C-alpha positions in Angstrom: 137.0 38.2 78.6 133.7 40.0 78.3 132.1 40.2 74.9 131.5 43.8 73.8 127.9 45.0 73.5 126.6 45.2 69.9 123.5 47.1 68.7 121.8 47.4 65.3 122.4 50.7 63.5 119.0 52.5 63.5 119.4 53.4 59.8 120.8 50.3 58.1 120.6 47.6 60.8 124.3 46.8 60.6 125.6 45.4 63.9 127.8 48.0 65.6 130.0 47.6 68.7 128.8 50.1 71.4 132.1 51.6 72.5 133.9 54.9 72.8 135.9 53.8 69.7 132.8 54.5 67.6 132.1 58.3 67.6 128.9 57.7 65.6 127.2 55.3 68.0 124.5 54.0 67.9 125.0 54.5 64.1 127.6 52.6 62.1 129.0 55.6 60.3 128.6 59.3 59.7 126.4 58.7 56.6 123.8 56.8 58.6 123.9 59.4 61.3 123.2 62.2 58.8 120.4 60.2 57.1 118.7 60.0 60.5 119.3 63.7 61.2 117.7 64.6 57.8 114.7 62.4 58.6 114.2 64.4 61.9 114.6 67.7 60.1 112.0 66.6 57.5 109.7 65.7 60.3 109.6 62.0 59.2 110.3 61.1 62.9 108.1 62.5 65.6 107.9 62.1 69.4 104.2 61.3 70.2 102.5 63.9 72.4 99.1 65.1 73.4 97.7 67.1 70.4 95.1 68.8 72.6 97.9 70.0 74.9 99.9 71.3 71.9 96.9 73.3 70.8 96.3 74.8 74.2 99.9 75.9 74.7 100.4 77.1 71.1 97.5 79.6 71.7 99.5 81.2 74.5 102.3 82.1 72.1 100.1 84.4 70.0 99.7 86.9 72.7 103.4 87.1 73.5 104.8 90.0 71.4 107.6 92.5 72.3 
């Protein structure tokens, strides 16, 4: 029998079985999922990007008005 894949919950590091039985995967529970969502909303997590590119493209938005 194949052992199920387990991963660490990104919020609390609890080992969680990666399966369709866990609707919160990769989190262990709804609470950890909501904590992570709140961190994204508060901009505590960020995806790295090119700041120069961000400045160039954000300037284009100023001229777009209806």
